[in-house]
N, C-alpha and C positions, 0 to 999 in steps of 0.2 A: 473483542480485539479489532484496532484501529493497526494497519501496516501499510508500508510502503516498498514498493518494490522498484528496485532500477532495473531497465532494459538494458538489451544490449547496443542499442544507439543511444545509451546515457538519458533517457529521459526518465520521470519518477512517476509512479501511479499510486493513489492514496486508495485503500478501500476498507472494508470492515466485514469481519467472519466472526465464527467462534472457533474457527480450527484453520489455524496460518498455514500450517503444512498442507493440510488437504487443497486450501484454496488457490496455495502456490502451483501444486500439481494440476489443478484443472485450468489455471493460465496458461501452464508449460503445454499442456496437451490439446488445448481448446475446447476440451469437452466440458462445457459449463463456465468456462473462464470469460471473461469481460472482451469485447468487442475489438476495445482497444490494443488488446496484444496480439491480431492479427497482422498489422503491419510493423508492431515493436514487441521483438519476442523477450520475454522476460529472462532476466539475468539473475539477479539474485535477491533474497528479502534485506533490506536495509534499515528498516525500523518497524517494531511492533510495540504495542503498549495496550495493557487490559485494562477494563472498564467493568464498574458492576452490572451494567445492563445495556441493551441494543441503543435504548434513547441518548444514553450518556454518551456513547461510541458514535453515534450518528452525529451527533452535536459536535464532538472533537473533529470528525472526520470531515464535517463542513469547513470548519473553522481552519482546516491544515490545506484544504483543496483552495482556500483564500490566498494562502501563504505566496509569495513571491518564490523563485526556486533558491536562492541565498536564504530567506528564512527558513525554508523546509532543510537546506543543507544545514542552517545551524542548528535546527530542532534535531536532527540525525546525530550530530556530532557531539551533543549534549547526553544522548543516549548511550556511546561507546566509551 
């Protein structure tokens, strides 16, 4: 999965995982979560998309990280 999380201070984090809920909980508790969340507490999962393998997911994660905030918001709104 590629996923995006919105933080309490309205930033967007993008990552990949095999289990979105588990990964979100790791970010929330700080146990195994990304350093990004130390100063930006996670609020909610705002985007998920499943891929056939890690390689394809990693490429999509990289592509999304290159997008502007407006482009990311457009991607999120298309999923909802």
